[in-house]
Each structure stands twice: as C-alpha cells, then as structure tokens.
PDB file of N, H, CA, C and O in Angstrom:
ATOM      1  N   MET A   1     116.169  91.674 102.118  1.00  0.00           N
ATOM      2  CA  MET A   1     115.516  92.802 101.464  1.00  0.00           C
ATOM      3  C   MET A   1     114.844  93.672 102.520  1.00  0.00           C
ATOM      4  O   MET A   1     114.208  93.169 103.446  1.00  0.00           O
ATOM      5  N   SER A   2     114.991  94.951 102.368  1.00  0.00           N
ATOM      6  H   SER A   2     115.507  95.360 101.615  1.00  0.00           H
ATOM      7  CA  SER A   2     114.375  95.875 103.323  1.00  0.00           C
ATOM      8  C   SER A   2     112.925  96.141 102.939  1.00  0.00           C
ATOM      9  O   SER A   2     112.486  95.761 101.853  1.00  0.00           O
ATOM     10  N   GLY A   3     112.189  96.788 103.820  1.00  0.00           N
ATOM     11  H   GLY A   3     112.545  97.096 104.702  1.00  0.00           H
ATOM     12  CA  GLY A   3     110.803  97.125 103.546  1.00  0.00           C
ATOM     13  C   GLY A   3     110.651  98.401 102.746  1.00  0.00           C
ATOM     14  O   GLY A   3     109.530  98.833 102.479  1.00  0.00           O
ATOM     15  N   THR A   4     111.762  99.011 102.360  1.00  0.00           N
ATOM     16  H   THR A   4     112.672  98.660 102.577  1.00  0.00           H
ATOM     17  CA  THR A   4     111.715 100.268 101.617  1.00  0.00           C
ATOM     18  C   THR A   4     111.641  99.998 100.123  1.00  0.00           C
ATOM     19  O   THR A   4     112.406  99.192  99.594  1.00  0.00           O
ATOM     20  N   MET A   5     110.730 100.664  99.453  1.00  0.00           N
ATOM     21  H   MET A   5     110.109 101.319  99.883  1.00  0.00           H
ATOM     22  CA  MET A   5     110.612 100.526  98.007  1.00  0.00           C
ATOM     23  C   MET A   5     111.239 101.742  97.341  1.00  0.00           C
ATOM     24  O   MET A   5     110.965 102.880  97.721  1.00  0.00           O
ATOM     25  N   THR A   6     112.069 101.494  96.359  1.00  0.00           N
ATOM     26  H   THR A   6     112.291 100.570  96.051  1.00  0.00           H
ATOM     27  CA  THR A   6     112.704 102.581  95.615  1.00  0.00           C
ATOM     28  C   THR A   6     111.917 102.852  94.343  1.00  0.00           C
ATOM     29  O   THR A   6     111.038 102.070  93.980  1.00  0.00           O
ATOM     30  N   ARG A   7     112.215 103.937  93.671  1.00  0.00           N
ATOM     31  H   ARG A   7     112.929 104.573  93.965  1.00  0.00           H
ATOM     32  CA  ARG A   7     111.576 104.245  92.388  1.00  0.00           C
ATOM     33  C   ARG A   7     111.863 103.122  91.388  1.00  0.00           C
ATOM     34  O   ARG A   7     110.993 102.766  90.594  1.00  0.00           O
ATOM     35  N   GLU A   8     113.074 102.562  91.420  1.00  0.00           N
ATOM     36  H   GLU A   8     113.781 102.851  92.065  1.00  0.00           H
ATOM     37  CA  GLU A   8     113.425 101.477  90.504  1.00  0.00           C
ATOM     38  C   GLU A   8     112.563 100.239  90.765  1.00  0.00           C
ATOM     39  O   GLU A   8     112.087  99.606  89.822  1.00  0.00           O
ATOM     40  N   ASP A   9     112.359  99.890  92.047  1.00  0.00           N
ATOM     41  H   ASP A   9     112.745 100.403  92.813  1.00  0.00           H
ATOM     42  CA  ASP A   9     111.489  98.767  92.393  1.00  0.00           C
ATOM     43  C   ASP A   9     110.063  99.033  91.924  1.00  0.00           C
ATOM     44  O   ASP A   9     109.426  98.171  91.319  1.00  0.00           O
ATOM     45  N   PHE A  10     109.579 100.219  92.205  1.00  0.00           N
ATOM     46  H   PHE A  10     110.097 100.919  92.697  1.00  0.00           H
ATOM     47  CA  PHE A  10     108.217 100.610  91.847  1.00  0.00           C
ATOM     48  C   PHE A  10     108.004 100.464  90.344  1.00  0.00           C
ATOM     49  O   PHE A  10     107.002  99.900  89.906  1.00  0.00           O
ATOM     50  N   ASP A  11     108.949 100.974  89.556  1.00  0.00           N
ATOM     51  H   ASP A  11     109.764 101.433  89.911  1.00  0.00           H
ATOM     52  CA  ASP A  11     108.843 100.913  88.096  1.00  0.00           C
ATOM     53  C   ASP A  11     108.977  99.486  87.570  1.00  0.00           C
ATOM     54  O   ASP A  11     108.330  99.129  86.586  1.00  0.00           O
ATOM     55  N   ALA A  12     109.811  98.666  88.217  1.00  0.00           N
ATOM     56  H   ALA A  12     110.337  98.956  89.016  1.00  0.00           H
ATOM     57  CA  ALA A  12     110.066  97.314  87.733  1.00  0.00           C
ATOM     58  C   ALA A  12     108.942  96.334  88.043  1.00  0.00           C
ATOM     59  O   ALA A  12     108.685  95.432  87.246  1.00  0.00           O
ATOM     60  N   TYR A  13     108.263  96.486  89.185  1.00  0.00           N
ATOM     61  H   TYR A  13     108.471  97.218  89.833  1.00  0.00           H
ATOM     62  CA  TYR A  13     107.332  95.460  89.636  1.00  0.00           C
ATOM     63  C   TYR A  13     105.852  95.813  89.540  1.00  0.00           C
ATOM     64  O   TYR A  13     105.014  94.915  89.624  1.00  0.00           O
ATOM     65  N   LEU A  14     105.506  97.058  89.370  1.00  0.00           N
ATOM     66  H   LEU A  14     106.187  97.787  89.302  1.00  0.00           H
ATOM     67  CA  LEU A  14     104.096  97.423  89.296  1.00  0.00           C
ATOM     68  C   LEU A  14     103.649  97.535  87.848  1.00  0.00           C
ATOM     69  O   LEU A  14     104.428  97.927  86.979  1.00  0.00           O
ATOM     70  N   VAL A  15     102.414  97.195  87.593  1.00  0.00           N
ATOM     71  H   VAL A  15     101.781  96.876  88.299  1.00  0.00           H
ATOM     72  CA  VAL A  15     101.878  97.182  86.235  1.00  0.00           C
ATOM     73  C   VAL A  15     101.873  98.596  85.658  1.00  0.00           C
ATOM     74  O   VAL A  15     101.296  99.508  86.251  1.00  0.00           O
ATOM     75  N   PRO A  16     102.508  98.777  84.517  1.00  0.00           N
ATOM     76  CA  PRO A  16     102.609 100.124  83.934  1.00  0.00           C
ATOM     77  C   PRO A  16     101.392 100.507  83.087  1.00  0.00           C
ATOM     78  O   PRO A  16     101.549 100.894  81.929  1.00  0.00           O
ATOM     79  N   CYS A  17     100.186 100.406  83.645  1.00  0.00           N
ATOM     80  H   CYS A  17     100.058 100.091  84.585  1.00  0.00           H
ATOM     81  CA  CYS A  17      98.992 100.738  82.867  1.00  0.00           C
ATOM     82  C   CYS A  17      98.672 102.232  82.917  1.00  0.00           C
ATOM     83  O   CYS A  17      97.859 102.709  82.125  1.00  0.00           O
ATOM     84  N   PHE A  18      99.284 102.962  83.813  1.00  0.00           N
ATOM     85  H   PHE A  18      99.944 102.574  84.456  1.00  0.00           H
ATOM     86  CA  PHE A  18      99.114 104.410  83.908  1.00  0.00           C
ATOM     87  C   PHE A  18     100.495 105.044  83.955  1.00  0.00           C
ATOM     88  O   PHE A  18     101.485 104.369  84.236  1.00  0.00           O
ATOM     89  N   ALA A  19     100.559 106.327  83.683  1.00  0.00           N
ATOM     90  H   ALA A  19      99.754 106.875  83.455  1.00  0.00           H
ATOM     91  CA  ALA A  19     101.830 107.036  83.834  1.00  0.00           C
ATOM     92  C   ALA A  19     102.249 106.951  85.298  1.00  0.00           C
ATOM     93  O   ALA A  19     101.395 107.027  86.182  1.00  0.00           O
ATOM     94  N   PRO A  20     103.537 106.797  85.575  1.00  0.00           N
ATOM     95  CA  PRO A  20     103.964 106.679  86.972  1.00  0.00           C
ATOM     96  C   PRO A  20     103.668 107.937  87.773  1.00  0.00           C
ATOM     97  O   PRO A  20     103.805 109.056  87.279  1.00  0.00           O
ATOM     98  N   ALA A  21     103.265 107.733  89.002  1.00  0.00           N
ATOM     99  H   ALA A  21     103.154 106.825  89.403  1.00  0.00           H
ATOM    100  CA  ALA A  21     103.017 108.862  89.893  1.00  0.00           C
ATOM    101  C   ALA A  21     104.351 109.500  90.268  1.00  0.00           C
ATOM    102  O   ALA A  21     105.374 108.814  90.283  1.00  0.00           O
ATOM    103  N   PRO A  22     104.361 110.788  90.569  1.00  0.00           N
ATOM    104  CA  PRO A  22     105.614 111.442  90.952  1.00  0.00           C
ATOM    105  C   PRO A  22     106.031 111.110  92.390  1.00  0.00           C
ATOM    106  O   PRO A  22     106.991 111.685  92.902  1.00  0.00           O
ATOM    107  N   PHE A  23     105.318 110.188  93.040  1.00  0.00           N
ATOM    108  H   PHE A  23     104.538 109.720  92.624  1.00  0.00           H
ATOM    109  CA  PHE A  23     105.632 109.782  94.406  1.00  0.00           C
ATOM    110  C   PHE A  23     105.317 108.303  94.559  1.00  0.00           C
ATOM    111  O   PHE A  23     104.622 107.721  93.726  1.00  0.00           O
ATOM    112  N   ILE A  24     105.826 107.699  95.620  1.00  0.00           N
ATOM    113  H   ILE A  24     106.390 108.172  96.297  1.00  0.00           H
ATOM    114  CA  ILE A  24     105.527 106.302  95.934  1.00  0.00           C
ATOM    115  C   ILE A  24     104.686 106.294  97.204  1.00  0.00           C
ATOM    116  O   ILE A  24     105.175 106.656  98.274  1.00  0.00           O
ATOM    117  N   PRO A  25     103.416 105.881  97.095  1.00  0.00           N
ATOM    118  CA  PRO A  25     102.569 105.859  98.287  1.00  0.00           C
ATOM    119  C   PRO A  25     103.038 104.773  99.254  1.00  0.00           C
ATOM    120  O   PRO A  25     103.360 103.658  98.843  1.00  0.00           O
ATOM    121  N   VAL A  26     103.073 105.111 100.542  1.00  0.00           N
ATOM    122  H   VAL A  26     102.813 106.017 100.876  1.00  0.00           H
ATOM    123  CA  VAL A  26     103.500 104.138 101.551  1.00  0.00           C
ATOM    124  C   VAL A  26     102.437 103.893 102.615  1.00  0.00           C
ATOM    125  O   VAL A  26     102.510 102.906 103.347  1.00  0.00           O
ATOM    126  N   ARG A  27     101.445 104.786 102.708  1.00  0.00           N
ATOM    127  H   ARG A  27     101.385 105.588 102.113  1.00  0.00           H
ATOM    128  CA  ARG A  27     100.395 104.634 103.722  1.00  0.00           C
ATOM    129  C   ARG A  27      99.162 105.360 103.229  1.00  0.00           C
ATOM    130  O   ARG A  27      99.257 106.376 102.540  1.00  0.00           O
ATOM    131  N   ALA A  28      98.002 104.830 103.587  1.00  0.00           N
ATOM    132  H   ALA A  28      97.925 104.005 104.147  1.00  0.00           H
ATOM    133  CA  ALA A  28      96.747 105.474 103.211  1.00  0.00           C
ATOM    134  C   ALA A  28      95.723 105.286 104.318  1.00  0.00           C
ATOM    135  O   ALA A  28      95.760 104.306 105.062  1.00  0.00           O
ATOM    136  N   ALA A  29      94.804 106.248 104.413  1.00  0.00           N
ATOM    137  H   ALA A  29      94.774 107.044 103.809  1.00  0.00           H
ATOM    138  CA  ALA A  29      93.691 106.183 105.353  1.00  0.00           C
ATOM    139  C   ALA A  29      92.513 106.866 104.678  1.00  0.00           C
ATOM    140  O   ALA A  29      92.491 108.089 104.538  1.00  0.00           O
ATOM    141  N   GLY A  30      91.531 106.069 104.260  1.00  0.00           N
ATOM    142  H   GLY A  30      91.549 105.076 104.374  1.00  0.00           H
ATOM    143  CA  GLY A  30      90.410 106.641 103.522  1.00  0.00           C
ATOM    144  C   GLY A  30      90.895 107.189 102.194  1.00  0.00           C
ATOM    145  O   GLY A  30      91.487 106.460 101.397  1.00  0.00           O
ATOM    146  N   SER A  31      90.647 108.466 101.951  1.00  0.00           N
ATOM    147  H   SER A  31      90.167 109.058 102.598  1.00  0.00           H
ATOM    148  CA  SER A  31      91.084 109.091 100.698  1.00  0.00           C
ATOM    149  C   SER A  31      92.422 109.811 100.844  1.00  0.00           C
ATOM    150  O   SER A  31      92.868 110.468  99.904  1.00  0.00           O
ATOM    151  N   ARG A  32      93.063 109.702 101.994  1.00  0.00           N
ATOM    152  H   ARG A  32      92.700 109.168 102.758  1.00  0.00           H
ATOM    153  CA  ARG A  32      94.350 110.367 102.243  1.00  0.00           C
ATOM    154  C   ARG A  32      95.494 109.396 101.992  1.00  0.00           C
ATOM    155  O   ARG A  32      95.417 108.230 102.379  1.00  0.00           O
ATOM    156  N   VAL A  33      96.569 109.876 101.337  1.00  0.00           N
ATOM    157  H   VAL A  33      96.632 110.823 101.022  1.00  0.00           H
ATOM    158  CA  VAL A  33      97.725 109.051 100.990  1.00  0.00           C
ATOM    159  C   VAL A  33      98.993 109.787 101.392  1.00  0.00           C
ATOM    160  O   VAL A  33      99.076 111.004 101.231  1.00  0.00           O
ATOM    161  N   TRP A  34      99.993 109.059 101.919  1.00  0.00           N
ATOM    162  H   TRP A  34      99.925 108.070 102.050  1.00  0.00           H
ATOM    163  CA  TRP A  34     101.278 109.644 102.310  1.00  0.00           C
ATOM    164  C   TRP A  34     102.389 109.009 101.484  1.00  0.00           C
ATOM    165  O   TRP A  34     102.316 107.836 101.119  1.00  0.00           O
ATOM    166  N   ASP A  35     103.429 109.812 101.192  1.00  0.00           N
ATOM    167  H   ASP A  35     103.488 110.765 101.489  1.00  0.00           H
ATOM    168  CA  ASP A  35     104.578 109.303 100.458  1.00  0.00           C
ATOM    169  C   ASP A  35     105.710 108.943 101.412  1.00  0.00           C
ATOM    170  O   ASP A  35     105.545 109.002 102.631  1.00  0.00           O
ATOM    171  N   GLN A  36     106.870 108.568 100.851  1.00  0.00           N
ATOM    172  H   GLN A  36     107.005 108.520  99.861  1.00  0.00           H
ATOM    173  CA  GLN A  36     108.010 108.142 101.662  1.00  0.00           C
ATOM    174  C   GLN A  36     108.561 109.254 102.543  1.00  0.00           C
ATOM    175  O   GLN A  36     109.185 108.966 103.564  1.00  0.00           O
ATOM    176  N   GLN A  37     108.352 110.513 102.181  1.00  0.00           N
ATOM    177  H   GLN A  37     107.845 110.747 101.351  1.00  0.00           H
ATOM    178  CA  GLN A  37     108.823 111.631 102.991  1.00  0.00           C
ATOM    179  C   GLN A  37     107.792 112.079 104.021  1.00  0.00           C
ATOM    180  O   GLN A  37     108.026 113.042 104.752  1.00  0.00           O
ATOM    181  N   GLY A  38     106.657 111.391 104.086  1.00  0.00           N
ATOM    182  H   GLY A  38     106.467 110.609 103.493  1.00  0.00           H
ATOM    183  CA  GLY A  38     105.621 111.737 105.042  1.00  0.00           C
ATOM    184  C   GLY A  38     104.681 112.826 104.563  1.00  0.00           C
ATOM    185  O   GLY A  38     103.830 113.292 105.321  1.00  0.00           O
ATOM    186  N   LYS A  39     104.830 113.240 103.297  1.00  0.00           N
ATOM    187  H   LYS A  39     105.521 112.862 102.681  1.00  0.00           H
ATOM    188  CA  LYS A  39     103.948 114.273 102.750  1.00  0.00           C
ATOM    189  C   LYS A  39     102.596 113.669 102.416  1.00  0.00           C
ATOM    190  O   LYS A  39     102.517 112.566 101.873  1.00  0.00           O
ATOM    191  N   GLU A  40     101.544 114.384 102.737  1.00  0.00           N
ATOM    192  H   GLU A  40     101.608 115.279 103.177  1.00  0.00           H
ATOM    193  CA  GLU A  40     100.178 113.925 102.480  1.00  0.00           C
ATOM    194  C   GLU A  40      99.726 114.363 101.102  1.00  0.00           C
ATOM    195  O   GLU A  40      98.599 114.071 100.700  1.00  0.00           O
TER     196      GLU A  40
END
C-alpha cells in the first residue's frame, strides 16, 4: 500500500460525522493546512 490517500480511501475509513471536505489534508502547521496538490 502506498502512502497516498485517495478520495475513496478517505470516504471509506474516516468517520462520516461531518460533510466531507472538498480536499484531503496531507500536512498541517498550526492553523495552516495543505492538500494533496500543495494548496494551502
């Protein structure tokens, strides 16, 4: 298994208590979060 998470993995394994975010966070520092494309 690779270290990359897909939208399907995210939806299948994370608790669906909130509406899904339109991005998958991969890194954070304080209040800043980055997605898989490197967008902050």
